[in-house]
mmCIF entry with sequence, helices, sheets and N, C-alpha, C, O atoms, coordinates in Angstrom:
data_MODEL
# 
_entry.id   MODEL 
# 
_entity.id                         1 
_entity.type                       polymer 
_entity.pdbx_number_of_molecules   1 
# 
_entity_poly.entity_id                      1 
_entity_poly.type                           'polypeptide(L)' 
_entity_poly.nstd_linkage                   no 
_entity_poly.nstd_monomer                   no 
_entity_poly.pdbx_seq_one_letter_code       MKNSFKLGVEMEVEIEGASKETAQELVEAAHQVCPYSNATRGNIDVTFKIV 
_entity_poly.pdbx_seq_one_letter_code_can   MKNSFKLGVEMEVEIEGASKETAQELVEAAHQVCPYSNATRGNIDVTFKIV 
_entity_poly.pdbx_strand_id                 A 
# 
loop_
_entity_poly_seq.entity_id 
_entity_poly_seq.num 
_entity_poly_seq.mon_id 
_entity_poly_seq.hetero 
1 1  MET n 
1 2  LYS n 
1 3  ASN n 
1 4  SER n 
1 5  PHE n 
1 6  LYS n 
1 7  LEU n 
1 8  GLY n 
1 9  VAL n 
1 10 GLU n 
1 11 MET n 
1 12 GLU n 
1 13 VAL n 
1 14 GLU n 
1 15 ILE n 
1 16 GLU n 
1 17 GLY n 
1 18 ALA n 
1 19 SER n 
1 20 LYS n 
1 21 GLU n 
1 22 THR n 
1 23 ALA n 
1 24 GLN n 
1 25 GLU n 
1 26 LEU n 
1 27 VAL n 
1 28 GLU n 
1 29 ALA n 
1 30 ALA n 
1 31 HIS n 
1 32 GLN n 
1 33 VAL n 
1 34 CYS n 
1 35 PRO n 
1 36 TYR n 
1 37 SER n 
1 38 ASN n 
1 39 ALA n 
1 40 THR n 
1 41 ARG n 
1 42 GLY n 
1 43 ASN n 
1 44 ILE n 
1 45 ASP n 
1 46 VAL n 
1 47 THR n 
1 48 PHE n 
1 49 LYS n 
1 50 ILE n 
1 51 VAL n 
# 
_struct_asym.id          A 
_struct_asym.entity_id   1 
# 
loop_
_struct_conf.conf_type_id 
_struct_conf.id 
_struct_conf.pdbx_PDB_helix_id 
_struct_conf.beg_label_comp_id 
_struct_conf.beg_label_asym_id 
_struct_conf.beg_label_seq_id 
_struct_conf.pdbx_beg_PDB_ins_code 
_struct_conf.end_label_comp_id 
_struct_conf.end_label_asym_id 
_struct_conf.end_label_seq_id 
_struct_conf.pdbx_end_PDB_ins_code 
_struct_conf.beg_auth_comp_id 
_struct_conf.beg_auth_asym_id 
_struct_conf.beg_auth_seq_id 
_struct_conf.end_auth_comp_id 
_struct_conf.end_auth_asym_id 
_struct_conf.end_auth_seq_id 
_struct_conf.pdbx_PDB_helix_class 
_struct_conf.details 
_struct_conf.pdbx_PDB_helix_length 
HELX_P HELX_P1 AA1 LYS A 20 ? VAL A 33 ? LYS A 20 VAL A 33 1 ? 14 
HELX_P HELX_P2 AA2 PRO A 35 ? THR A 40 ? PRO A 35 THR A 40 1 ? 6  
# 
_struct_conf_type.id          HELX_P 
_struct_conf_type.criteria    ? 
_struct_conf_type.reference   ? 
# 
_struct_sheet.id               AA1 
_struct_sheet.type             ? 
_struct_sheet.number_strands   2 
_struct_sheet.details          ? 
# 
_struct_sheet_order.sheet_id     AA1 
_struct_sheet_order.range_id_1   1 
_struct_sheet_order.range_id_2   2 
_struct_sheet_order.offset       ? 
_struct_sheet_order.sense        parallel 
# 
loop_
_struct_sheet_range.sheet_id 
_struct_sheet_range.id 
_struct_sheet_range.beg_label_comp_id 
_struct_sheet_range.beg_label_asym_id 
_struct_sheet_range.beg_label_seq_id 
_struct_sheet_range.pdbx_beg_PDB_ins_code 
_struct_sheet_range.end_label_comp_id 
_struct_sheet_range.end_label_asym_id 
_struct_sheet_range.end_label_seq_id 
_struct_sheet_range.pdbx_end_PDB_ins_code 
_struct_sheet_range.beg_auth_comp_id 
_struct_sheet_range.beg_auth_asym_id 
_struct_sheet_range.beg_auth_seq_id 
_struct_sheet_range.end_auth_comp_id 
_struct_sheet_range.end_auth_asym_id 
_struct_sheet_range.end_auth_seq_id 
AA1 1 GLY A 8  ? VAL A 13 ? GLY A 8  VAL A 13 
AA1 2 ASP A 45 ? ILE A 50 ? ASP A 45 ILE A 50 
# 
loop_
_atom_site.group_PDB 
_atom_site.id 
_atom_site.type_symbol 
_atom_site.label_atom_id 
_atom_site.label_alt_id 
_atom_site.label_comp_id 
_atom_site.label_asym_id 
_atom_site.label_entity_id 
_atom_site.label_seq_id 
_atom_site.pdbx_PDB_ins_code 
_atom_site.Cartn_x 
_atom_site.Cartn_y 
_atom_site.Cartn_z 
_atom_site.occupancy 
_atom_site.B_iso_or_equiv 
_atom_site.pdbx_formal_charge 
_atom_site.auth_seq_id 
_atom_site.auth_comp_id 
_atom_site.auth_asym_id 
_atom_site.auth_atom_id 
_atom_site.pdbx_PDB_model_num 
ATOM 1   N N  . MET A 1 1  ? -4.859  139.151 113.172 1.00 0.00 ? 1  MET A N  1 
ATOM 2   C CA . MET A 1 1  ? -5.958  138.347 113.638 1.00 0.00 ? 1  MET A CA 1 
ATOM 3   C C  . MET A 1 1  ? -6.014  137.058 112.807 1.00 0.00 ? 1  MET A C  1 
ATOM 4   O O  . MET A 1 1  ? -5.916  137.100 111.581 1.00 0.00 ? 1  MET A O  1 
ATOM 5   N N  . LYS A 1 2  ? -6.170  135.926 113.477 1.00 0.00 ? 2  LYS A N  1 
ATOM 6   C CA . LYS A 1 2  ? -6.242  134.643 112.809 1.00 0.00 ? 2  LYS A CA 1 
ATOM 7   C C  . LYS A 1 2  ? -7.649  134.392 112.257 1.00 0.00 ? 2  LYS A C  1 
ATOM 8   O O  . LYS A 1 2  ? -8.649  134.818 112.835 1.00 0.00 ? 2  LYS A O  1 
ATOM 9   N N  . ASN A 1 3  ? -7.692  133.702 111.144 1.00 0.00 ? 3  ASN A N  1 
ATOM 10  C CA . ASN A 1 3  ? -8.979  133.229 110.645 1.00 0.00 ? 3  ASN A CA 1 
ATOM 11  C C  . ASN A 1 3  ? -9.331  131.965 111.430 1.00 0.00 ? 3  ASN A C  1 
ATOM 12  O O  . ASN A 1 3  ? -8.448  131.197 111.813 1.00 0.00 ? 3  ASN A O  1 
ATOM 13  N N  . SER A 1 4  ? -10.605 131.762 111.663 1.00 0.00 ? 4  SER A N  1 
ATOM 14  C CA . SER A 1 4  ? -11.004 130.550 112.355 1.00 0.00 ? 4  SER A CA 1 
ATOM 15  C C  . SER A 1 4  ? -12.247 129.975 111.697 1.00 0.00 ? 4  SER A C  1 
ATOM 16  O O  . SER A 1 4  ? -13.035 130.690 111.078 1.00 0.00 ? 4  SER A O  1 
ATOM 17  N N  . PHE A 1 5  ? -12.398 128.709 111.840 1.00 0.00 ? 5  PHE A N  1 
ATOM 18  C CA . PHE A 1 5  ? -13.510 127.998 111.262 1.00 0.00 ? 5  PHE A CA 1 
ATOM 19  C C  . PHE A 1 5  ? -14.155 127.148 112.340 1.00 0.00 ? 5  PHE A C  1 
ATOM 20  O O  . PHE A 1 5  ? -13.489 126.730 113.288 1.00 0.00 ? 5  PHE A O  1 
ATOM 21  N N  . LYS A 1 6  ? -15.433 126.895 112.203 1.00 0.00 ? 6  LYS A N  1 
ATOM 22  C CA . LYS A 1 6  ? -16.138 126.044 113.144 1.00 0.00 ? 6  LYS A CA 1 
ATOM 23  C C  . LYS A 1 6  ? -16.913 124.999 112.354 1.00 0.00 ? 6  LYS A C  1 
ATOM 24  O O  . LYS A 1 6  ? -17.607 125.320 111.389 1.00 0.00 ? 6  LYS A O  1 
ATOM 25  N N  . LEU A 1 7  ? -16.789 123.780 112.764 1.00 0.00 ? 7  LEU A N  1 
ATOM 26  C CA . LEU A 1 7  ? -17.450 122.660 112.088 1.00 0.00 ? 7  LEU A CA 1 
ATOM 27  C C  . LEU A 1 7  ? -18.696 122.260 112.851 1.00 0.00 ? 7  LEU A C  1 
ATOM 28  O O  . LEU A 1 7  ? -18.701 122.211 114.081 1.00 0.00 ? 7  LEU A O  1 
ATOM 29  N N  . GLY A 1 8  ? -19.739 121.980 112.113 1.00 0.00 ? 8  GLY A N  1 
ATOM 30  C CA . GLY A 1 8  ? -20.980 121.522 112.719 1.00 0.00 ? 8  GLY A CA 1 
ATOM 31  C C  . GLY A 1 8  ? -21.640 120.477 111.839 1.00 0.00 ? 8  GLY A C  1 
ATOM 32  O O  . GLY A 1 8  ? -21.361 120.389 110.644 1.00 0.00 ? 8  GLY A O  1 
ATOM 33  N N  . VAL A 1 9  ? -22.500 119.702 112.429 1.00 0.00 ? 9  VAL A N  1 
ATOM 34  C CA . VAL A 1 9  ? -23.179 118.623 111.706 1.00 0.00 ? 9  VAL A CA 1 
ATOM 35  C C  . VAL A 1 9  ? -24.661 118.680 112.047 1.00 0.00 ? 9  VAL A C  1 
ATOM 36  O O  . VAL A 1 9  ? -25.038 118.837 113.208 1.00 0.00 ? 9  VAL A O  1 
ATOM 37  N N  . GLU A 1 10 ? -25.493 118.552 111.022 1.00 0.00 ? 10 GLU A N  1 
ATOM 38  C CA . GLU A 1 10 ? -26.937 118.390 111.252 1.00 0.00 ? 10 GLU A CA 1 
ATOM 39  C C  . GLU A 1 10 ? -27.308 117.048 110.600 1.00 0.00 ? 10 GLU A C  1 
ATOM 40  O O  . GLU A 1 10 ? -27.098 116.842 109.405 1.00 0.00 ? 10 GLU A O  1 
ATOM 41  N N  . MET A 1 11 ? -27.858 116.155 111.411 1.00 0.00 ? 11 MET A N  1 
ATOM 42  C CA . MET A 1 11 ? -28.235 114.842 110.900 1.00 0.00 ? 11 MET A CA 1 
ATOM 43  C C  . MET A 1 11 ? -29.757 114.740 110.834 1.00 0.00 ? 11 MET A C  1 
ATOM 44  O O  . MET A 1 11 ? -30.451 115.073 111.795 1.00 0.00 ? 11 MET A O  1 
ATOM 45  N N  . GLU A 1 12 ? -30.266 114.282 109.703 1.00 0.00 ? 12 GLU A N  1 
ATOM 46  C CA . GLU A 1 12 ? -31.674 113.984 109.562 1.00 0.00 ? 12 GLU A CA 1 
ATOM 47  C C  . GLU A 1 12 ? -31.880 112.530 109.875 1.00 0.00 ? 12 GLU A C  1 
ATOM 48  O O  . GLU A 1 12 ? -31.218 111.665 109.302 1.00 0.00 ? 12 GLU A O  1 
ATOM 49  N N  . VAL A 1 13 ? -32.797 112.249 110.784 1.00 0.00 ? 13 VAL A N  1 
ATOM 50  C CA . VAL A 1 13 ? -32.998 110.882 111.244 1.00 0.00 ? 13 VAL A CA 1 
ATOM 51  C C  . VAL A 1 13 ? -34.438 110.471 111.006 1.00 0.00 ? 13 VAL A C  1 
ATOM 52  O O  . VAL A 1 13 ? -35.371 111.186 111.370 1.00 0.00 ? 13 VAL A O  1 
ATOM 53  N N  . GLU A 1 14 ? -34.607 109.309 110.390 1.00 0.00 ? 14 GLU A N  1 
ATOM 54  C CA . GLU A 1 14 ? -35.938 108.753 110.207 1.00 0.00 ? 14 GLU A CA 1 
ATOM 55  C C  . GLU A 1 14 ? -35.933 107.324 110.744 1.00 0.00 ? 14 GLU A C  1 
ATOM 56  O O  . GLU A 1 14 ? -35.118 106.500 110.328 1.00 0.00 ? 14 GLU A O  1 
ATOM 57  N N  . ILE A 1 15 ? -36.838 107.039 111.661 1.00 0.00 ? 15 ILE A N  1 
ATOM 58  C CA . ILE A 1 15 ? -36.954 105.687 112.188 1.00 0.00 ? 15 ILE A CA 1 
ATOM 59  C C  . ILE A 1 15 ? -38.369 105.223 111.853 1.00 0.00 ? 15 ILE A C  1 
ATOM 60  O O  . ILE A 1 15 ? -39.347 105.630 112.480 1.00 0.00 ? 15 ILE A O  1 
ATOM 61  N N  . GLU A 1 16 ? -38.442 104.366 110.854 1.00 0.00 ? 16 GLU A N  1 
ATOM 62  C CA . GLU A 1 16 ? -39.735 103.911 110.371 1.00 0.00 ? 16 GLU A CA 1 
ATOM 63  C C  . GLU A 1 16 ? -40.534 103.230 111.475 1.00 0.00 ? 16 GLU A C  1 
ATOM 64  O O  . GLU A 1 16 ? -40.029 102.356 112.179 1.00 0.00 ? 16 GLU A O  1 
ATOM 65  N N  . GLY A 1 17 ? -41.785 103.644 111.611 1.00 0.00 ? 17 GLY A N  1 
ATOM 66  C CA . GLY A 1 17 ? -42.691 103.046 112.583 1.00 0.00 ? 17 GLY A CA 1 
ATOM 67  C C  . GLY A 1 17 ? -42.603 103.659 113.960 1.00 0.00 ? 17 GLY A C  1 
ATOM 68  O O  . GLY A 1 17 ? -43.357 103.257 114.846 1.00 0.00 ? 17 GLY A O  1 
ATOM 69  N N  . ALA A 1 18 ? -41.717 104.612 114.184 1.00 0.00 ? 18 ALA A N  1 
ATOM 70  C CA . ALA A 1 18 ? -41.583 105.263 115.494 1.00 0.00 ? 18 ALA A CA 1 
ATOM 71  C C  . ALA A 1 18 ? -42.172 106.659 115.429 1.00 0.00 ? 18 ALA A C  1 
ATOM 72  O O  . ALA A 1 18 ? -42.069 107.352 114.417 1.00 0.00 ? 18 ALA A O  1 
ATOM 73  N N  . SER A 1 19 ? -42.797 107.059 116.541 1.00 0.00 ? 19 SER A N  1 
ATOM 74  C CA . SER A 1 19 ? -43.286 108.428 116.620 1.00 0.00 ? 19 SER A CA 1 
ATOM 75  C C  . SER A 1 19 ? -42.097 109.356 116.715 1.00 0.00 ? 19 SER A C  1 
ATOM 76  O O  . SER A 1 19 ? -40.987 108.912 117.006 1.00 0.00 ? 19 SER A O  1 
ATOM 77  N N  . LYS A 1 20 ? -42.315 110.663 116.469 1.00 0.00 ? 20 LYS A N  1 
ATOM 78  C CA . LYS A 1 20 ? -41.216 111.625 116.576 1.00 0.00 ? 20 LYS A CA 1 
ATOM 79  C C  . LYS A 1 20 ? -40.643 111.636 117.983 1.00 0.00 ? 20 LYS A C  1 
ATOM 80  O O  . LYS A 1 20 ? -39.429 111.729 118.161 1.00 0.00 ? 20 LYS A O  1 
ATOM 81  N N  . GLU A 1 21 ? -41.508 111.541 118.980 1.00 0.00 ? 21 GLU A N  1 
ATOM 82  C CA . GLU A 1 21 ? -41.026 111.548 120.365 1.00 0.00 ? 21 GLU A CA 1 
ATOM 83  C C  . GLU A 1 21 ? -40.147 110.354 120.667 1.00 0.00 ? 21 GLU A C  1 
ATOM 84  O O  . GLU A 1 21 ? -39.089 110.499 121.279 1.00 0.00 ? 21 GLU A O  1 
ATOM 85  N N  . THR A 1 22 ? -40.581 109.158 120.238 1.00 0.00 ? 22 THR A N  1 
ATOM 86  C CA . THR A 1 22 ? -39.785 107.954 120.450 1.00 0.00 ? 22 THR A CA 1 
ATOM 87  C C  . THR A 1 22 ? -38.474 108.035 119.675 1.00 0.00 ? 22 THR A C  1 
ATOM 88  O O  . THR A 1 22 ? -37.416 107.687 120.200 1.00 0.00 ? 22 THR A O  1 
ATOM 89  N N  . ALA A 1 23 ? -38.545 108.491 118.438 1.00 0.00 ? 23 ALA A N  1 
ATOM 90  C CA . ALA A 1 23 ? -37.314 108.636 117.632 1.00 0.00 ? 23 ALA A CA 1 
ATOM 91  C C  . ALA A 1 23 ? -36.351 109.586 118.299 1.00 0.00 ? 23 ALA A C  1 
ATOM 92  O O  . ALA A 1 23 ? -35.152 109.309 118.341 1.00 0.00 ? 23 ALA A O  1 
ATOM 93  N N  . GLN A 1 24 ? -36.836 110.709 118.828 1.00 0.00 ? 24 GLN A N  1 
ATOM 94  C CA . GLN A 1 24 ? -35.974 111.682 119.519 1.00 0.00 ? 24 GLN A CA 1 
ATOM 95  C C  . GLN A 1 24 ? -35.309 111.047 120.731 1.00 0.00 ? 24 GLN A C  1 
ATOM 96  O O  . GLN A 1 24 ? -34.120 111.261 120.968 1.00 0.00 ? 24 GLN A O  1 
ATOM 97  N N  . GLU A 1 25 ? -36.057 110.276 121.495 1.00 0.00 ? 25 GLU A N  1 
ATOM 98  C CA . GLU A 1 25 ? -35.495 109.611 122.666 1.00 0.00 ? 25 GLU A CA 1 
ATOM 99  C C  . GLU A 1 25 ? -34.403 108.625 122.266 1.00 0.00 ? 25 GLU A C  1 
ATOM 100 O O  . GLU A 1 25 ? -33.354 108.569 122.907 1.00 0.00 ? 25 GLU A O  1 
ATOM 101 N N  . LEU A 1 26 ? -34.643 107.843 121.205 1.00 0.00 ? 26 LEU A N  1 
ATOM 102 C CA . LEU A 1 26 ? -33.668 106.870 120.734 1.00 0.00 ? 26 LEU A CA 1 
ATOM 103 C C  . LEU A 1 26 ? -32.411 107.549 120.230 1.00 0.00 ? 26 LEU A C  1 
ATOM 104 O O  . LEU A 1 26 ? -31.306 107.095 120.524 1.00 0.00 ? 26 LEU A O  1 
ATOM 105 N N  . VAL A 1 27 ? -32.556 108.624 119.479 1.00 0.00 ? 27 VAL A N  1 
ATOM 106 C CA . VAL A 1 27 ? -31.417 109.348 118.974 1.00 0.00 ? 27 VAL A CA 1 
ATOM 107 C C  . VAL A 1 27 ? -30.572 109.928 120.095 1.00 0.00 ? 27 VAL A C  1 
ATOM 108 O O  . VAL A 1 27 ? -29.344 109.837 120.067 1.00 0.00 ? 27 VAL A O  1 
ATOM 109 N N  . GLU A 1 28 ? -31.225 110.519 121.072 1.00 0.00 ? 28 GLU A N  1 
ATOM 110 C CA . GLU A 1 28 ? -30.493 111.102 122.201 1.00 0.00 ? 28 GLU A CA 1 
ATOM 111 C C  . GLU A 1 28 ? -29.757 110.030 122.992 1.00 0.00 ? 28 GLU A C  1 
ATOM 112 O O  . GLU A 1 28 ? -28.625 110.246 123.426 1.00 0.00 ? 28 GLU A O  1 
ATOM 113 N N  . ALA A 1 29 ? -30.392 108.875 123.184 1.00 0.00 ? 29 ALA A N  1 
ATOM 114 C CA . ALA A 1 29 ? -29.727 107.773 123.899 1.00 0.00 ? 29 ALA A CA 1 
ATOM 115 C C  . ALA A 1 29 ? -28.527 107.262 123.127 1.00 0.00 ? 29 ALA A C  1 
ATOM 116 O O  . ALA A 1 29 ? -27.463 107.025 123.699 1.00 0.00 ? 29 ALA A O  1 
ATOM 117 N N  . ALA A 1 30 ? -28.704 107.090 121.812 1.00 0.00 ? 30 ALA A N  1 
ATOM 118 C CA . ALA A 1 30 ? -27.603 106.595 120.979 1.00 0.00 ? 30 ALA A CA 1 
ATOM 119 C C  . ALA A 1 30 ? -26.456 107.601 120.946 1.00 0.00 ? 30 ALA A C  1 
ATOM 120 O O  . ALA A 1 30 ? -25.290 107.206 120.944 1.00 0.00 ? 30 ALA A O  1 
ATOM 121 N N  . HIS A 1 31 ? -26.769 108.881 120.921 1.00 0.00 ? 31 HIS A N  1 
ATOM 122 C CA . HIS A 1 31 ? -25.747 109.924 120.890 1.00 0.00 ? 31 HIS A CA 1 
ATOM 123 C C  . HIS A 1 31 ? -24.873 109.898 122.154 1.00 0.00 ? 31 HIS A C  1 
ATOM 124 O O  . HIS A 1 31 ? -23.707 110.290 122.109 1.00 0.00 ? 31 HIS A O  1 
ATOM 125 N N  . GLN A 1 32 ? -25.424 109.448 123.255 1.00 0.00 ? 32 GLN A N  1 
ATOM 126 C CA . GLN A 1 32 ? -24.657 109.392 124.504 1.00 0.00 ? 32 GLN A CA 1 
ATOM 127 C C  . GLN A 1 32 ? -23.639 108.260 124.522 1.00 0.00 ? 32 GLN A C  1 
ATOM 128 O O  . GLN A 1 32 ? -22.619 108.364 125.202 1.00 0.00 ? 32 GLN A O  1 
ATOM 129 N N  . VAL A 1 33 ? -23.902 107.164 123.776 1.00 0.00 ? 33 VAL A N  1 
ATOM 130 C CA . VAL A 1 33 ? -23.001 106.013 123.825 1.00 0.00 ? 33 VAL A CA 1 
ATOM 131 C C  . VAL A 1 33 ? -22.211 105.794 122.544 1.00 0.00 ? 33 VAL A C  1 
ATOM 132 O O  . VAL A 1 33 ? -21.320 104.946 122.505 1.00 0.00 ? 33 VAL A O  1 
ATOM 133 N N  . CYS A 1 34 ? -22.524 106.546 121.497 1.00 0.00 ? 34 CYS A N  1 
ATOM 134 C CA . CYS A 1 34 ? -21.845 106.369 120.215 1.00 0.00 ? 34 CYS A CA 1 
ATOM 135 C C  . CYS A 1 34 ? -20.366 106.764 120.318 1.00 0.00 ? 34 CYS A C  1 
ATOM 136 O O  . CYS A 1 34 ? -20.060 107.857 120.793 1.00 0.00 ? 34 CYS A O  1 
ATOM 137 N N  . PRO A 1 35 ? -19.456 105.906 119.888 1.00 0.00 ? 35 PRO A N  1 
ATOM 138 C CA . PRO A 1 35 ? -18.034 106.227 119.970 1.00 0.00 ? 35 PRO A CA 1 
ATOM 139 C C  . PRO A 1 35 ? -17.671 107.509 119.181 1.00 0.00 ? 35 PRO A C  1 
ATOM 140 O O  . PRO A 1 35 ? -16.827 108.286 119.628 1.00 0.00 ? 35 PRO A O  1 
ATOM 141 N N  . TYR A 1 36 ? -18.297 107.726 118.029 1.00 0.00 ? 36 TYR A N  1 
ATOM 142 C CA . TYR A 1 36 ? -18.010 108.920 117.244 1.00 0.00 ? 36 TYR A CA 1 
ATOM 143 C C  . TYR A 1 36 ? -18.515 110.181 117.955 1.00 0.00 ? 36 TYR A C  1 
ATOM 144 O O  . TYR A 1 36 ? -17.858 111.222 117.945 1.00 0.00 ? 36 TYR A O  1 
ATOM 145 N N  . SER A 1 37 ? -19.712 110.060 118.578 1.00 0.00 ? 37 SER A N  1 
ATOM 146 C CA . SER A 1 37 ? -20.242 111.191 119.337 1.00 0.00 ? 37 SER A CA 1 
ATOM 147 C C  . SER A 1 37 ? -19.321 111.512 120.522 1.00 0.00 ? 37 SER A C  1 
ATOM 148 O O  . SER A 1 37 ? -19.053 112.679 120.811 1.00 0.00 ? 37 SER A O  1 
ATOM 149 N N  . ASN A 1 38 ? -18.852 110.485 121.191 1.00 0.00 ? 38 ASN A N  1 
ATOM 150 C CA . ASN A 1 38 ? -17.945 110.695 122.311 1.00 0.00 ? 38 ASN A CA 1 
ATOM 151 C C  . ASN A 1 38 ? -16.620 111.335 121.860 1.00 0.00 ? 38 ASN A C  1 
ATOM 152 O O  . ASN A 1 38 ? -16.049 112.166 122.566 1.00 0.00 ? 38 ASN A O  1 
ATOM 153 N N  . ALA A 1 39 ? -16.155 110.940 120.698 1.00 0.00 ? 39 ALA A N  1 
ATOM 154 C CA . ALA A 1 39 ? -14.857 111.462 120.218 1.00 0.00 ? 39 ALA A CA 1 
ATOM 155 C C  . ALA A 1 39 ? -14.963 112.927 119.801 1.00 0.00 ? 39 ALA A C  1 
ATOM 156 O O  . ALA A 1 39 ? -13.984 113.668 119.889 1.00 0.00 ? 39 ALA A O  1 
ATOM 157 N N  . THR A 1 40 ? -16.129 113.344 119.353 1.00 0.00 ? 40 THR A N  1 
ATOM 158 C CA . THR A 1 40 ? -16.277 114.716 118.858 1.00 0.00 ? 40 THR A CA 1 
ATOM 159 C C  . THR A 1 40 ? -16.998 115.650 119.828 1.00 0.00 ? 40 THR A C  1 
ATOM 160 O O  . THR A 1 40 ? -17.090 116.851 119.573 1.00 0.00 ? 40 THR A O  1 
ATOM 161 N N  . ARG A 1 41 ? -17.505 115.117 120.930 1.00 0.00 ? 41 ARG A N  1 
ATOM 162 C CA . ARG A 1 41 ? -18.262 115.918 121.869 1.00 0.00 ? 41 ARG A CA 1 
ATOM 163 C C  . ARG A 1 41 ? -17.438 117.117 122.363 1.00 0.00 ? 41 ARG A C  1 
ATOM 164 O O  . ARG A 1 41 ? -16.299 116.969 122.805 1.00 0.00 ? 41 ARG A O  1 
ATOM 165 N N  . GLY A 1 42 ? -18.029 118.270 122.275 1.00 0.00 ? 42 GLY A N  1 
ATOM 166 C CA . GLY A 1 42 ? -17.345 119.499 122.723 1.00 0.00 ? 42 GLY A CA 1 
ATOM 167 C C  . GLY A 1 42 ? -16.517 120.145 121.627 1.00 0.00 ? 42 GLY A C  1 
ATOM 168 O O  . GLY A 1 42 ? -16.083 121.287 121.781 1.00 0.00 ? 42 GLY A O  1 
ATOM 169 N N  . ASN A 1 43 ? -16.284 119.443 120.520 1.00 0.00 ? 43 ASN A N  1 
ATOM 170 C CA . ASN A 1 43 ? -15.478 119.984 119.430 1.00 0.00 ? 43 ASN A CA 1 
ATOM 171 C C  . ASN A 1 43 ? -16.310 120.331 118.180 1.00 0.00 ? 43 ASN A C  1 
ATOM 172 O O  . ASN A 1 43 ? -15.946 121.214 117.403 1.00 0.00 ? 43 ASN A O  1 
ATOM 173 N N  . ILE A 1 44 ? -17.413 119.627 118.011 1.00 0.00 ? 44 ILE A N  1 
ATOM 174 C CA . ILE A 1 44 ? -18.266 119.812 116.839 1.00 0.00 ? 44 ILE A CA 1 
ATOM 175 C C  . ILE A 1 44 ? -19.696 119.965 117.322 1.00 0.00 ? 44 ILE A C  1 
ATOM 176 O O  . ILE A 1 44 ? -20.170 119.160 118.124 1.00 0.00 ? 44 ILE A O  1 
ATOM 177 N N  . ASP A 1 45 ? -20.389 120.992 116.841 1.00 0.00 ? 45 ASP A N  1 
ATOM 178 C CA . ASP A 1 45 ? -21.809 121.137 117.168 1.00 0.00 ? 45 ASP A CA 1 
ATOM 179 C C  . ASP A 1 45 ? -22.608 120.108 116.355 1.00 0.00 ? 45 ASP A C  1 
ATOM 180 O O  . ASP A 1 45 ? -22.477 120.023 115.134 1.00 0.00 ? 45 ASP A O  1 
ATOM 181 N N  . VAL A 1 46 ? -23.424 119.343 117.054 1.00 0.00 ? 46 VAL A N  1 
ATOM 182 C CA . VAL A 1 46 ? -24.231 118.314 116.395 1.00 0.00 ? 46 VAL A CA 1 
ATOM 183 C C  . VAL A 1 46 ? -25.685 118.559 116.743 1.00 0.00 ? 46 VAL A C  1 
ATOM 184 O O  . VAL A 1 46 ? -26.043 118.690 117.913 1.00 0.00 ? 46 VAL A O  1 
ATOM 185 N N  . THR A 1 47 ? -26.533 118.620 115.703 1.00 0.00 ? 47 THR A N  1 
ATOM 186 C CA . THR A 1 47 ? -27.972 118.723 115.921 1.00 0.00 ? 47 THR A CA 1 
ATOM 187 C C  . THR A 1 47 ? -28.640 117.599 115.123 1.00 0.00 ? 47 THR A C  1 
ATOM 188 O O  . THR A 1 47 ? -28.134 117.151 114.094 1.00 0.00 ? 47 THR A O  1 
ATOM 189 N N  . PHE A 1 48 ? -29.781 117.168 115.628 1.00 0.00 ? 48 PHE A N  1 
ATOM 190 C CA . PHE A 1 48 ? -30.531 116.103 114.989 1.00 0.00 ? 48 PHE A CA 1 
ATOM 191 C C  . PHE A 1 48 ? -31.890 116.636 114.579 1.00 0.00 ? 48 PHE A C  1 
ATOM 192 O O  . PHE A 1 48 ? -32.547 117.346 115.341 1.00 0.00 ? 48 PHE A O  1 
ATOM 193 N N  . LYS A 1 49 ? -32.305 116.291 113.379 1.00 0.00 ? 49 LYS A N  1 
ATOM 194 C CA . LYS A 1 49 ? -33.622 116.653 112.888 1.00 0.00 ? 49 LYS A CA 1 
ATOM 195 C C  . LYS A 1 49 ? -34.389 115.371 112.634 1.00 0.00 ? 49 LYS A C  1 
ATOM 196 O O  . LYS A 1 49 ? -34.036 114.588 111.753 1.00 0.00 ? 49 LYS A O  1 
ATOM 197 N N  . ILE A 1 50 ? -35.432 115.164 113.405 1.00 0.00 ? 50 ILE A N  1 
ATOM 198 C CA . ILE A 1 50 ? -36.252 113.960 113.258 1.00 0.00 ? 50 ILE A CA 1 
ATOM 199 C C  . ILE A 1 50 ? -37.253 114.197 112.112 1.00 0.00 ? 50 ILE A C  1 
ATOM 200 O O  . ILE A 1 50 ? -38.047 115.137 112.151 1.00 0.00 ? 50 ILE A O  1 
ATOM 201 N N  . VAL A 1 51 ? -37.195 113.326 111.093 1.00 0.00 ? 51 VAL A N  1 
ATOM 202 C CA . VAL A 1 51 ? -38.100 113.512 109.952 1.00 0.00 ? 51 VAL A CA 1 
ATOM 203 C C  . VAL A 1 51 ? -39.105 112.389 109.843 1.00 0.00 ? 51 VAL A C  1 
ATOM 204 O O  . VAL A 1 51 ? -39.938 112.393 108.937 1.00 0.00 ? 51 VAL A O  1 
# 
């Protein structure tokens, strides 16, 4: 049996002056167009924590 590893990322995001709801919307929109997000989509689990 092979050993396997899974990579994941949790990003903490703070947008000064924005409500948590607005910050969440901005993060989700940016995640859809970000070149790095597009390159890793489906290969790395990414979660965002709005602080």
